[in-house]
Backbone as numpy.savetxt, mean C-alpha at the origin, in Angstrom:
# Nx Ny Nz CAx CAy CAz Cx Cy Cz
6.57 -8.67 18.62 5.75 -7.48 18.62 6.62 -6.21 18.62
7.71 -6.22 19.38 8.57 -5.04 19.45 9.20 -4.73 18.09
9.58 -5.76 17.34 10.18 -5.54 16.02 9.15 -4.95 15.05
7.92 -5.46 15.10 6.87 -4.90 14.25 6.64 -3.43 14.61
6.61 -3.13 15.89 6.42 -1.75 16.34 7.55 -0.85 15.84
8.79 -1.34 15.91 9.94 -0.54 15.47 9.85 -0.25 13.97
9.58 -1.28 13.19 9.48 -1.10 11.73 8.30 -0.20 11.39
7.19 -0.39 12.07 6.01 0.44 11.81 6.28 1.90 12.13
6.92 2.16 13.26 7.24 3.55 13.61 8.21 4.17 12.61
9.19 3.39 12.14 10.14 3.90 11.14 9.41 4.25 9.85
8.54 3.33 9.40 7.77 3.57 8.18 6.85 4.77 8.37
6.21 4.86 9.52 5.32 5.98 9.80 6.07 7.31 9.73
7.27 7.35 10.30 8.08 8.57 10.25 8.43 8.93 8.81
8.82 7.93 8.01 9.17 8.17 6.62 7.97 8.69 5.83
6.81 8.09 6.06 5.60 8.52 5.35 5.20 9.92 5.79
5.25 10.19 7.08 4.91 11.52 7.58 5.83 12.58 6.97
7.12 12.26 6.88 8.08 13.20 6.28 7.77 13.45 4.81
7.44 12.38 4.08 7.10 12.53 2.66 5.86 13.39 2.49
4.85 13.15 3.32 3.62 13.95 3.24 3.92 15.41 3.57
4.73 15.65 4.59 5.11 17.02 4.94 5.83 17.71 3.79
6.55 16.93 2.97 7.27 17.48 1.83 6.41 17.48 0.56
5.10 17.22 0.71 4.16 17.16 -0.42 4.57 16.12 -1.46
5.08 15.01 -0.99 5.42 13.89 -1.86 4.42 12.77 -1.64
4.32 11.88 -2.61 3.42 10.73 -2.50 4.21 9.52 -2.04
3.97 9.05 -0.82 4.67 7.84 -0.36 4.14 6.60 -1.07
5.04 5.78 -1.55 4.70 4.50 -2.17 5.52 3.44 -1.45
4.84 2.55 -0.76 5.52 1.54 0.06 5.30 0.15 -0.54
6.37 -0.63 -0.63 6.29 -2.02 -1.07 6.66 -2.88 0.12
5.86 -3.91 0.36 6.16 -4.75 1.52 5.59 -6.13 1.38
5.67 -6.88 2.46 5.24 -8.26 2.45 3.76 -8.43 2.68
3.30 -8.14 3.89 1.89 -8.39 4.18 1.20 -7.09 4.59
-0.02 -7.21 5.06 -0.81 -6.03 5.37 -0.36 -5.30 6.64
0.61 -5.84 7.34 1.17 -5.10 8.48 1.77 -3.78 7.97
2.17 -3.76 6.71 2.69 -2.54 6.10 1.67 -1.41 6.19
0.39 -1.76 6.13 -0.66 -0.74 6.19 -0.63 0.02 7.50
-0.18 -0.62 8.56 -0.11 0.08 9.84 0.83 1.27 9.76
1.99 1.08 9.14 2.93 2.18 8.98 2.39 3.26 8.08
1.70 2.85 7.03 1.09 3.82 6.12 0.01 4.61 6.85
-0.82 3.91 7.60 -1.91 4.56 8.31 -1.40 5.51 9.38
-0.48 5.04 10.19 -0.01 5.90 11.27 0.79 7.08 10.75
1.50 6.90 9.66 2.24 8.01 9.07 1.32 9.06 8.49
0.21 8.63 7.93 -0.75 9.55 7.33 -1.55 10.27 8.41
-1.97 9.53 9.41 -2.86 10.10 10.44 -2.10 10.62 11.65
-0.82 10.28 11.77 -0.06 10.75 12.91 -0.36 9.99 14.18
-0.69 8.70 14.04 -0.99 7.88 15.21 -0.03 6.70 15.25
1.17 6.88 15.75 2.16 5.82 15.70 1.83 4.66 16.63
2.37 3.52 16.28 2.13 2.31 17.04 2.99 2.28 18.29
2.46 1.73 19.35 3.22 1.54 20.58 3.16 0.08 20.98
4.30 -0.53 21.16 4.35 -1.95 21.52 3.74 -2.21 22.88
3.60 -1.20 23.70 3.11 -1.40 25.06 1.64 -1.78 25.11
0.89 -1.55 24.02 -0.54 -1.85 24.06 -0.79 -3.36 23.98
0.14 -4.12 23.42 -0.03 -5.56 23.32 -0.84 -6.00 22.12
-1.37 -5.08 21.34 -2.16 -5.45 20.17 -1.73 -4.59 19.00
-1.41 -5.24 17.88 -0.97 -4.48 16.71 -2.07 -3.57 16.20
-3.32 -3.96 16.36 -4.40 -3.20 15.75 -4.92 -2.09 16.65
-4.99 -2.30 17.95 -5.41 -1.21 18.83 -4.26 -0.26 19.09
-3.05 -0.71 18.85 -1.88 0.11 19.13 -1.79 1.34 18.24
-2.45 1.33 17.10 -2.32 2.44 16.17 -2.94 3.72 16.69
-3.66 3.67 17.79 -4.27 4.90 18.31 -3.72 5.28 19.68
-2.55 4.79 20.04 -2.07 5.00 21.40 -1.33 6.30 21.64
-0.55 6.81 20.68 0.26 8.01 20.89 0.11 8.97 19.73
-0.82 9.91 19.75 -0.94 10.82 18.61 0.27 11.74 18.49
0.67 12.02 17.27 1.73 13.01 17.00 1.12 14.39 16.99
1.96 15.39 16.97 1.44 16.75 16.95 1.30 17.31 15.54
1.36 16.48 14.52 1.23 16.97 13.15 -0.20 16.74 12.65
-0.66 17.64 11.81 -1.95 17.43 11.14 -1.72 16.51 9.96
-2.67 15.66 9.70 -2.61 14.76 8.55 -3.89 14.94 7.76
-3.75 15.00 6.44 -4.93 15.07 5.59 -5.58 13.70 5.57
-6.88 13.66 5.74 -7.59 12.39 5.74 -8.52 12.31 4.54
-8.30 13.15 3.54 -9.11 13.10 2.35 -8.34 12.38 1.25
-8.95 12.19 0.13 -8.26 11.58 -0.99 -8.46 10.08 -1.08
-7.72 9.48 -1.99 -7.82 8.05 -2.26 -6.60 7.37 -1.67
-6.82 6.36 -0.88 -5.75 5.58 -0.27 -5.76 4.20 -0.93
-4.69 3.83 -1.61 -4.66 2.58 -2.36 -3.78 1.55 -1.67
-4.37 0.39 -1.43 -3.62 -0.77 -0.96 -3.74 -1.81 -2.06
-2.69 -1.96 -2.84 -2.71 -2.86 -3.98 -2.25 -4.24 -3.53
-3.18 -5.18 -3.53 -2.93 -6.55 -3.08 -3.24 -7.49 -4.25
-2.22 -8.08 -4.87 -2.44 -8.95 -6.02 -3.28 -10.20 -5.72
-3.62 -10.46 -4.45 -4.51 -11.56 -4.12 -5.85 -11.44 -4.84
-6.26 -10.23 -5.17 -7.56 -10.04 -5.82 -7.54 -10.41 -7.29
-6.34 -10.61 -7.84 -6.21 -10.98 -9.25 -6.32 -12.49 -9.44
-6.71 -12.90 -10.62 -6.76 -14.32 -10.94 -5.35 -14.89 -10.84
-5.18 -16.09 -10.27 -3.84 -16.67 -10.12 -3.13 -16.94 -11.44
-3.86 -16.98 -12.54 -3.20 -17.10 -13.85 -2.37 -15.85 -14.11
-2.86 -14.70 -13.66 -2.19 -13.42 -13.82 -1.15 -13.21 -12.73
-1.51 -13.57 -11.50 -0.64 -13.32 -10.34 -0.56 -14.58 -9.48
0.34 -15.51 -9.83 0.44 -16.76 -9.08 1.19 -16.62 -7.75
1.98 -15.57 -7.59 2.84 -15.44 -6.42 2.20 -14.69 -5.27
1.06 -15.20 -4.80 0.35 -14.58 -3.69 0.02 -15.63 -2.63
-0.24 -15.17 -1.43 -0.53 -16.08 -0.33 -1.93 -16.68 -0.37
-2.88 -15.94 -0.95 -4.26 -16.40 -1.00 -4.80 -16.27 -2.42
-4.43 -17.22 -3.29 -4.91 -17.13 -4.67 -6.43 -17.32 -4.74
-7.08 -16.56 -5.61 -8.53 -16.63 -5.77 -8.85 -16.99 -7.21
-9.18 -18.27 -7.43 -9.54 -18.69 -8.77 -10.75 -17.88 -9.23
-10.68 -17.37 -10.44 -11.75 -16.53 -10.95 -11.64 -15.09 -10.48
-10.48 -14.72 -9.95 -10.27 -13.35 -9.50 -10.27 -12.37 -10.66
-10.00 -11.13 -10.37 -10.03 -10.07 -11.36 -8.97 -10.31 -12.43
-9.34 -10.05 -13.68 -8.38 -10.17 -14.78 -7.52 -8.91 -14.84
-6.36 -9.05 -15.45 -5.39 -7.96 -15.53 -6.00 -6.70 -16.14
-6.73 -6.86 -17.23 -7.31 -5.69 -17.92 -8.26 -4.92 -17.00
-9.10 -5.63 -16.27 -10.04 -4.98 -15.35 -9.29 -4.25 -14.23
-8.22 -4.84 -13.75 -7.41 -4.20 -12.71 -6.78 -2.91 -13.24
-6.27 -2.96 -14.47 -5.69 -1.75 -15.07 -6.73 -0.66 -15.24
-7.93 -1.04 -15.66 -8.99 -0.04 -15.83 -9.31 0.61 -14.48
-9.44 -0.20 -13.43 -9.74 0.34 -12.10 -8.66 1.31 -11.63
-7.40 0.92 -11.80 -6.31 1.77 -11.33 -6.07 2.97 -12.25
-6.45 2.86 -13.51 -6.36 4.04 -14.38 -7.40 5.07 -13.97
-8.51 4.61 -13.39 -9.52 5.55 -12.86 -8.94 6.34 -11.68
-8.13 5.67 -10.87 -7.44 6.37 -9.78 -6.53 7.45 -10.37
-5.77 7.08 -11.39 -4.85 8.03 -12.02 -5.61 9.21 -12.63
-6.76 8.94 -13.26 -7.56 10.01 -13.84 -8.01 11.00 -12.77
-8.44 10.46 -11.63 -8.88 11.32 -10.52 -7.71 12.10 -9.94
-6.50 11.58 -10.08 -5.31 12.19 -9.46 -4.49 12.98 -10.48
-5.09 13.38 -11.56 -4.36 14.08 -12.62 -3.51 15.23 -12.12
-4.00 15.97 -11.16 -3.27 17.12 -10.62 -2.41 16.77 -9.42
-2.34 15.49 -9.07 -1.51 15.07 -7.95 -2.05 15.43 -6.59
-3.38 15.64 -6.50 -3.91 16.06 -5.22 -4.95 15.11 -4.62
-5.16 13.96 -5.22 -6.16 13.01 -4.72 -5.51 11.77 -4.12
-4.51 11.20 -4.79 -3.88 9.97 -4.33 -3.03 10.24 -3.10
-3.26 9.47 -2.07 -2.52 9.56 -0.82 -1.58 8.36 -0.73
-1.02 8.08 0.41 -0.09 6.96 0.48 -0.63 5.71 -0.19
0.24 5.07 -0.94 -0.11 3.84 -1.66 0.85 2.76 -1.23
0.34 1.54 -1.14 1.18 0.41 -0.77 0.92 -0.75 -1.72
1.93 -1.56 -1.92 1.81 -2.80 -2.68 2.24 -3.91 -1.73
1.34 -4.86 -1.49 1.58 -5.91 -0.50 1.28 -7.30 -1.08
1.66 -8.32 -0.32 1.31 -9.72 -0.59 1.89 -10.29 -1.88
3.02 -9.77 -2.34 3.73 -10.41 -3.45 4.73 -11.36 -2.83
4.59 -12.64 -3.12 5.44 -13.66 -2.51 6.35 -14.29 -3.57
7.62 -13.89 -3.62 8.54 -14.41 -4.64 8.69 -15.92 -4.60
8.53 -16.53 -3.44 8.65 -17.99 -3.33 7.54 -18.71 -4.07
6.39 -18.07 -4.19 5.25 -18.69 -4.87 5.10 -18.21 -6.30
5.86 -17.20 -6.67 5.72 -16.59 -7.99 6.34 -17.49 -9.07
5.90 -17.27 -10.29 6.47 -17.97 -11.44 7.05 -16.94 -12.40
8.33 -17.04 -12.64 9.02 -16.14 -13.58 8.80 -14.66 -13.25
8.64 -14.35 -11.96 8.49 -12.97 -11.50 7.23 -12.28 -12.03
6.25 -13.09 -12.46 5.02 -12.53 -13.05 4.27 -11.62 -12.09
4.07 -12.08 -10.85 3.29 -11.30 -9.90 3.96 -9.97 -9.57
5.26 -10.01 -9.37 5.99 -8.77 -9.07 5.88 -7.80 -10.24
6.01 -8.29 -11.46 5.90 -7.43 -12.64 4.50 -6.84 -12.78
3.48 -7.67 -12.57 2.10 -7.20 -12.66 1.84 -6.15 -11.58
2.30 -6.41 -10.36 2.10 -5.45 -9.27 2.77 -4.11 -9.59
3.99 -4.17 -10.12 4.70 -2.93 -10.48 3.97 -2.20 -11.61
3.48 -2.94 -12.60 2.74 -2.32 -13.70 1.45 -1.66 -13.19
0.75 -2.34 -12.30 -0.50 -1.79 -11.78 -0.25 -0.56 -10.90
0.82 -0.60 -10.11 1.18 0.57 -9.31 1.49 1.75 -10.23
2.25 1.49 -11.30 2.58 2.55 -12.25 1.32 3.09 -12.91
0.36 2.22 -13.19 -0.92 2.66 -13.76 -1.63 3.61 -12.82
-1.69 3.26 -11.53 -2.34 4.13 -10.55 -1.65 5.49 -10.46
-0.35 5.50 -10.76 0.43 6.74 -10.70 0.39 7.51 -12.02
-0.36 6.97 -13.00 -0.57 7.72 -14.24 0.16 7.23 -15.46
0.93 6.13 -15.34 1.64 5.62 -16.52 0.63 4.98 -17.47
0.72 5.37 -18.71 -0.15 4.78 -19.74 0.62 3.69 -20.46
-0.11 2.72 -20.90 0.51 1.60 -21.61 1.05 2.09 -22.95
2.25 1.61 -23.29 2.85 2.02 -24.58 2.82 0.88 -25.56
């Protein structure tokens, strides 16, 4: 628990600094624990290991910074994609979303964020290289993240 708290606080500080500098934090990580760092960095509610719970801990010590709570917060988890597209995930869902539909959804995020003022911290999680085939899932996740950030297919 202490190690998770340390990493979460470090990530939260990095995200808070990026937001203060009007930058868009983009975090890549293993599982959804990454969201805790994204959340606490955005809202200014860092985790404290003393609470004993990773999920209730996010509200234990508020920072003195204001955080914007508007906009679109994206957690890109390739588990929602069909395993034919993204085999390297912990919870494959047969019949999941096809690549084209995922690109359309994330291009809508990019359209809304044309001026760079809607998209807030974004994370990419649950890419498991041990389960991946030929790095397909990692490549798809990177392509979809780039789509959300406004990259158009060439």
